[in-house]
ChimeraX commands (.cxc) that place a marker at each C-alpha (Angstrom):
marker #1 position -20.83,22.75,-13.45 radius 0.5
marker #1 position -22.01,19.97,-15.76 radius 0.5
marker #1 position -21.20,20.40,-19.45 radius 0.5
marker #1 position -23.90,22.13,-21.47 radius 0.5
marker #1 position -25.80,19.56,-23.50 radius 0.5
marker #1 position -26.52,21.74,-26.57 radius 0.5
marker #1 position -22.80,21.85,-27.44 radius 0.5
marker #1 position -20.36,19.33,-28.85 radius 0.5
marker #1 position -17.19,19.50,-26.77 radius 0.5
marker #1 position -13.62,18.68,-27.79 radius 0.5
marker #1 position -10.32,18.97,-25.98 radius 0.5
marker #1 position -7.76,20.43,-28.37 radius 0.5
marker #1 position -4.00,20.31,-27.76 radius 0.5
marker #1 position -1.39,22.24,-29.74 radius 0.5
marker #1 position 2.32,22.75,-29.85 radius 0.5
marker #1 position 3.54,26.34,-30.00 radius 0.5
marker #1 position 3.96,27.50,-33.61 radius 0.5
marker #1 position 7.48,28.73,-32.90 radius 0.5
marker #1 position 8.71,25.48,-31.32 radius 0.5
marker #1 position 12.03,24.27,-32.79 radius 0.5
marker #1 position 11.95,21.51,-35.40 radius 0.5
marker #1 position 13.16,18.81,-33.00 radius 0.5
marker #1 position 10.09,19.45,-30.81 radius 0.5
marker #1 position 7.80,19.50,-33.85 radius 0.5
marker #1 position 9.18,16.09,-34.82 radius 0.5
marker #1 position 8.59,14.76,-31.30 radius 0.5
marker #1 position 5.07,16.20,-31.38 radius 0.5
marker #1 position 4.29,14.43,-34.65 radius 0.5
marker #1 position 5.30,11.07,-33.14 radius 0.5
marker #1 position 3.42,11.81,-29.91 radius 0.5
marker #1 position 0.30,12.76,-31.92 radius 0.5
marker #1 position 0.47,9.50,-33.82 radius 0.5
marker #1 position 0.77,7.53,-30.57 radius 0.5
marker #1 position -2.19,9.37,-29.01 radius 0.5
marker #1 position -4.56,9.18,-31.96 radius 0.5
marker #1 position -3.66,5.68,-33.18 radius 0.5
marker #1 position -5.53,3.86,-30.45 radius 0.5
marker #1 position -4.24,1.22,-28.11 radius 0.5
marker #1 position -2.18,-0.53,-30.78 radius 0.5
marker #1 position -1.12,2.23,-33.12 radius 0.5
marker #1 position 1.23,1.86,-36.08 radius 0.5
marker #1 position 4.09,3.76,-34.42 radius 0.5
marker #1 position 4.32,2.15,-30.99 radius 0.5
marker #1 position 1.81,-0.52,-29.94 radius 0.5
marker #1 position 0.23,0.15,-26.54 radius 0.5
marker #1 position 1.39,3.78,-26.24 radius 0.5
marker #1 position -2.12,5.19,-26.19 radius 0.5
marker #1 position -2.99,3.38,-22.96 radius 0.5
marker #1 position 0.36,4.28,-21.41 radius 0.5
marker #1 position -0.17,7.96,-22.26 radius 0.5
marker #1 position -3.67,7.95,-20.76 radius 0.5
marker #1 position -2.36,6.34,-17.57 radius 0.5
marker #1 position 0.23,9.12,-17.30 radius 0.5
marker #1 position -2.44,11.76,-17.88 radius 0.5
marker #1 position -4.49,10.31,-15.01 radius 0.5
marker #1 position -1.42,10.39,-12.75 radius 0.5
marker #1 position -1.10,14.15,-13.30 radius 0.5
marker #1 position -4.81,14.83,-12.84 radius 0.5
marker #1 position -5.68,16.45,-9.52 radius 0.5
marker #1 position -9.28,15.23,-9.22 radius 0.5
marker #1 position -9.81,11.83,-7.65 radius 0.5
marker #1 position -12.64,10.96,-10.06 radius 0.5
marker #1 position -10.30,11.54,-13.04 radius 0.5
marker #1 position -7.51,9.51,-11.50 radius 0.5
marker #1 position -9.95,6.60,-11.16 radius 0.5
marker #1 position -11.33,6.71,-14.73 radius 0.5
marker #1 position -10.88,3.35,-16.46 radius 0.5
marker #1 position -9.19,3.01,-19.83 radius 0.5
marker #1 position -11.88,3.03,-22.53 radius 0.5
marker #1 position -11.52,-0.13,-24.57 radius 0.5
marker #1 position -12.37,1.24,-28.00 radius 0.5
marker #1 position -10.28,1.38,-31.17 radius 0.5
marker #1 position -9.47,5.08,-30.55 radius 0.5
marker #1 position -8.67,4.62,-26.88 radius 0.5
marker #1 position -9.89,7.02,-24.25 radius 0.5
marker #1 position -11.20,7.35,-20.71 radius 0.5
marker #1 position -14.48,6.36,-19.12 radius 0.5
marker #1 position -16.59,3.34,-18.51 radius 0.5
marker #1 position -17.20,0.85,-21.30 radius 0.5
marker #1 position -21.00,0.97,-20.95 radius 0.5
marker #1 position -22.06,3.55,-23.59 radius 0.5
marker #1 position -25.42,4.18,-21.94 radius 0.5
marker #1 position -24.43,4.57,-18.28 radius 0.5
marker #1 position -20.86,5.90,-18.32 radius 0.5
marker #1 position -19.28,9.15,-19.41 radius 0.5
marker #1 position -16.59,8.75,-22.06 radius 0.5
marker #1 position -13.94,10.74,-23.86 radius 0.5
marker #1 position -12.01,9.38,-26.84 radius 0.5
marker #1 position -9.05,10.40,-28.92 radius 0.5
marker #1 position -9.79,11.35,-32.49 radius 0.5
marker #1 position -9.53,8.30,-34.73 radius 0.5
marker #1 position -6.25,8.09,-36.68 radius 0.5
marker #1 position -7.90,6.11,-39.49 radius 0.5
marker #1 position -10.30,9.03,-40.03 radius 0.5
marker #1 position -8.02,12.04,-39.62 radius 0.5
marker #1 position -5.19,10.58,-41.68 radius 0.5
marker #1 position -7.39,10.07,-44.76 radius 0.5
marker #1 position -9.77,13.03,-44.73 radius 0.5
marker #1 position -8.04,16.31,-45.69 radius 0.5
marker #1 position -10.10,18.47,-43.32 radius 0.5
marker #1 position -8.72,16.46,-40.38 radius 0.5
marker #1 position -5.06,16.73,-41.35 radius 0.5
marker #1 position -3.66,19.20,-38.88 radius 0.5
marker #1 position -1.13,19.48,-36.10 radius 0.5
marker #1 position -3.63,19.19,-33.23 radius 0.5
marker #1 position -4.24,16.28,-30.90 radius 0.5
marker #1 position -7.97,16.01,-30.31 radius 0.5
marker #1 position -9.97,14.26,-27.62 radius 0.5
marker #1 position -13.56,14.22,-28.82 radius 0.5
marker #1 position -16.71,12.15,-28.58 radius 0.5
marker #1 position -17.15,13.54,-25.07 radius 0.5
marker #1 position -20.36,11.86,-24.02 radius 0.5
marker #1 position -22.39,11.85,-20.84 radius 0.5
marker #1 position -23.93,8.66,-19.56 radius 0.5
marker #1 position -27.20,8.22,-17.73 radius 0.5
marker #1 position -25.34,7.79,-14.43 radius 0.5
marker #1 position -22.19,9.82,-15.05 radius 0.5
marker #1 position -21.99,13.42,-16.31 radius 0.5
marker #1 position -18.81,15.32,-17.25 radius 0.5
marker #1 position -18.13,18.64,-15.56 radius 0.5
marker #1 position -15.99,21.47,-16.89 radius 0.5
marker #1 position -13.76,21.04,-13.84 radius 0.5
marker #1 position -13.10,17.42,-14.86 radius 0.5
marker #1 position -12.39,18.34,-18.49 radius 0.5
marker #1 position -10.06,21.14,-17.38 radius 0.5
marker #1 position -8.27,18.68,-15.09 radius 0.5
marker #1 position -7.76,16.30,-18.04 radius 0.5
marker #1 position -6.30,19.21,-20.02 radius 0.5
marker #1 position -3.90,19.87,-17.15 radius 0.5
marker #1 position -2.90,16.19,-16.99 radius 0.5
marker #1 position -2.44,15.99,-20.75 radius 0.5
marker #1 position -0.25,19.12,-20.90 radius 0.5
marker #1 position 1.94,17.87,-18.04 radius 0.5
marker #1 position 2.29,14.48,-19.75 radius 0.5
marker #1 position 3.01,15.95,-23.19 radius 0.5
marker #1 position 5.58,18.40,-21.84 radius 0.5
marker #1 position 7.32,15.58,-19.99 radius 0.5
marker #1 position 7.44,13.36,-23.07 radius 0.5
marker #1 position 8.45,16.27,-25.31 radius 0.5
marker #1 position 11.10,17.42,-22.79 radius 0.5
marker #1 position 9.81,20.94,-23.25 radius 0.5
marker #1 position 7.08,23.31,-22.15 radius 0.5
marker #1 position 5.53,24.17,-25.49 radius 0.5
marker #1 position 2.10,22.48,-25.31 radius 0.5
marker #1 position -1.23,24.18,-24.63 radius 0.5
marker #1 position -4.82,22.99,-24.58 radius 0.5
marker #1 position -8.39,24.20,-24.45 radius 0.5
marker #1 position -12.03,23.13,-24.55 radius 0.5
marker #1 position -13.72,23.79,-27.88 radius 0.5
marker #1 position -17.51,24.18,-28.06 radius 0.5
marker #1 position -19.68,23.87,-31.15 radius 0.5
marker #1 position -23.43,24.35,-31.10 radius 0.5
marker #1 position -25.05,21.05,-32.12 radius 0.5
marker #1 position -27.80,22.69,-34.20 radius 0.5
marker #1 position -25.47,25.15,-35.94 radius 0.5
marker #1 position -27.56,28.08,-34.68 radius 0.5
marker #1 position -30.30,27.25,-37.14 radius 0.5
marker #1 position -33.63,28.85,-36.46 radius 0.5
marker #1 position -36.34,26.39,-37.46 radius 0.5
marker #1 position -38.93,29.17,-37.59 radius 0.5
marker #1 position -37.66,30.48,-40.95 radius 0.5
marker link #1:1,2 radius 0.2
marker link #1:2,3 radius 0.2
marker link #1:3,4 radius 0.2
marker link #1:4,5 radius 0.2
marker link #1:5,6 radius 0.2
marker link #1:6,7 radius 0.2
marker link #1:7,8 radius 0.2
marker link #1:8,9 radius 0.2
marker link #1:9,10 radius 0.2
marker link #1:10,11 radius 0.2
marker link #1:11,12 radius 0.2
marker link #1:12,13 radius 0.2
marker link #1:13,14 radius 0.2
marker link #1:14,15 radius 0.2
marker link #1:15,16 radius 0.2
marker link #1:16,17 radius 0.2
marker link #1:17,18 radius 0.2
marker link #1:18,19 radius 0.2
marker link #1:19,20 radius 0.2
marker link #1:20,21 radius 0.2
marker link #1:21,22 radius 0.2
marker link #1:22,23 radius 0.2
marker link #1:23,24 radius 0.2
marker link #1:24,25 radius 0.2
marker link #1:25,26 radius 0.2
marker link #1:26,27 radius 0.2
marker link #1:27,28 radius 0.2
marker link #1:28,29 radius 0.2
marker link #1:29,30 radius 0.2
marker link #1:30,31 radius 0.2
marker link #1:31,32 radius 0.2
marker link #1:32,33 radius 0.2
marker link #1:33,34 radius 0.2
marker link #1:34,35 radius 0.2
marker link #1:35,36 radius 0.2
marker link #1:36,37 radius 0.2
marker link #1:37,38 radius 0.2
marker link #1:38,39 radius 0.2
marker link #1:39,40 radius 0.2
marker link #1:40,41 radius 0.2
marker link #1:41,42 radius 0.2
marker link #1:42,43 radius 0.2
marker link #1:43,44 radius 0.2
marker link #1:44,45 radius 0.2
marker link #1:45,46 radius 0.2
marker link #1:46,47 radius 0.2
marker link #1:47,48 radius 0.2
marker link #1:48,49 radius 0.2
marker link #1:49,50 radius 0.2
marker link #1:50,51 radius 0.2
marker link #1:51,52 radius 0.2
marker link #1:52,53 radius 0.2
marker link #1:53,54 radius 0.2
marker link #1:54,55 radius 0.2
marker link #1:55,56 radius 0.2
marker link #1:56,57 radius 0.2
marker link #1:57,58 radius 0.2
marker link #1:58,59 radius 0.2
marker link #1:59,60 radius 0.2
marker link #1:60,61 radius 0.2
marker link #1:61,62 radius 0.2
marker link #1:62,63 radius 0.2
marker link #1:63,64 radius 0.2
marker link #1:64,65 radius 0.2
marker link #1:65,66 radius 0.2
marker link #1:66,67 radius 0.2
marker link #1:67,68 radius 0.2
marker link #1:68,69 radius 0.2
marker link #1:69,70 radius 0.2
marker link #1:70,71 radius 0.2
marker link #1:71,72 radius 0.2
marker link #1:72,73 radius 0.2
marker link #1:73,74 radius 0.2
marker link #1:74,75 radius 0.2
marker link #1:75,76 radius 0.2
marker link #1:76,77 radius 0.2
marker link #1:77,78 radius 0.2
marker link #1:78,79 radius 0.2
marker link #1:79,80 radius 0.2
marker link #1:80,81 radius 0.2
marker link #1:81,82 radius 0.2
marker link #1:82,83 radius 0.2
marker link #1:83,84 radius 0.2
marker link #1:84,85 radius 0.2
marker link #1:85,86 radius 0.2
marker link #1:86,87 radius 0.2
marker link #1:87,88 radius 0.2
marker link #1:88,89 radius 0.2
marker link #1:89,90 radius 0.2
marker link #1:90,91 radius 0.2
marker link #1:91,92 radius 0.2
marker link #1:92,93 radius 0.2
marker link #1:93,94 radius 0.2
marker link #1:94,95 radius 0.2
marker link #1:95,96 radius 0.2
marker link #1:96,97 radius 0.2
marker link #1:97,98 radius 0.2
marker link #1:98,99 radius 0.2
marker link #1:99,100 radius 0.2
marker link #1:100,101 radius 0.2
marker link #1:101,102 radius 0.2
marker link #1:102,103 radius 0.2
marker link #1:103,104 radius 0.2
marker link #1:104,105 radius 0.2
marker link #1:105,106 radius 0.2
marker link #1:106,107 radius 0.2
marker link #1:107,108 radius 0.2
marker link #1:108,109 radius 0.2
marker link #1:109,110 radius 0.2
marker link #1:110,111 radius 0.2
marker link #1:111,112 radius 0.2
marker link #1:112,113 radius 0.2
marker link #1:113,114 radius 0.2
marker link #1:114,115 radius 0.2
marker link #1:115,116 radius 0.2
marker link #1:116,117 radius 0.2
marker link #1:117,118 radius 0.2
marker link #1:118,119 radius 0.2
marker link #1:119,120 radius 0.2
marker link #1:120,121 radius 0.2
marker link #1:121,122 radius 0.2
marker link #1:122,123 radius 0.2
marker link #1:123,124 radius 0.2
marker link #1:124,125 radius 0.2
marker link #1:125,126 radius 0.2
marker link #1:126,127 radius 0.2
marker link #1:127,128 radius 0.2
marker link #1:128,129 radius 0.2
marker link #1:129,130 radius 0.2
marker link #1:130,131 radius 0.2
marker link #1:131,132 radius 0.2
marker link #1:132,133 radius 0.2
marker link #1:133,134 radius 0.2
marker link #1:134,135 radius 0.2
marker link #1:135,136 radius 0.2
marker link #1:136,137 radius 0.2
marker link #1:137,138 radius 0.2
marker link #1:138,139 radius 0.2
marker link #1:139,140 radius 0.2
marker link #1:140,141 radius 0.2
marker link #1:141,142 radius 0.2
marker link #1:142,143 radius 0.2
marker link #1:143,144 radius 0.2
marker link #1:144,145 radius 0.2
marker link #1:145,146 radius 0.2
marker link #1:146,147 radius 0.2
marker link #1:147,148 radius 0.2
marker link #1:148,149 radius 0.2
marker link #1:149,150 radius 0.2
marker link #1:150,151 radius 0.2
marker link #1:151,152 radius 0.2
marker link #1:152,153 radius 0.2
marker link #1:153,154 radius 0.2
marker link #1:154,155 radius 0.2
marker link #1:155,156 radius 0.2
marker link #1:156,157 radius 0.2
marker link #1:157,158 radius 0.2
marker link #1:158,159 radius 0.2
marker link #1:159,160 radius 0.2
marker link #1:160,161 radius 0.2
view
């Protein structure tokens, strides 16, 4: 099923609240590597490496073949904004400076459909699976979970009032 166009979609990843401190510390570094783009402040190039690992764990052929998105945030999808579907990590420069974005989540947002390529929920769920497998491997634990978050684009406003 194609994603529903009236909603903004985000993939949200979290570490268990009761994870020991050593895993929380690893998560913080992993989060920085994910959301700092291709050449983040912690470890240059880690974002691309992480995305390649995610694709390796994906089960769907179309996800395994997604190109690396050459944008400052890093992500997956074709580089043509009009034609290709895209998904990007949340931008470190934004979330690190705006208090409402300071949290413990890793977010993949700006999930956009192209004219030729449309995301499906099956594909997004497969990316969640690949991300969790990758994160658990890097964290040397099984304490990561993920989900698709939906937000109505019009905020449920009724223009008739």
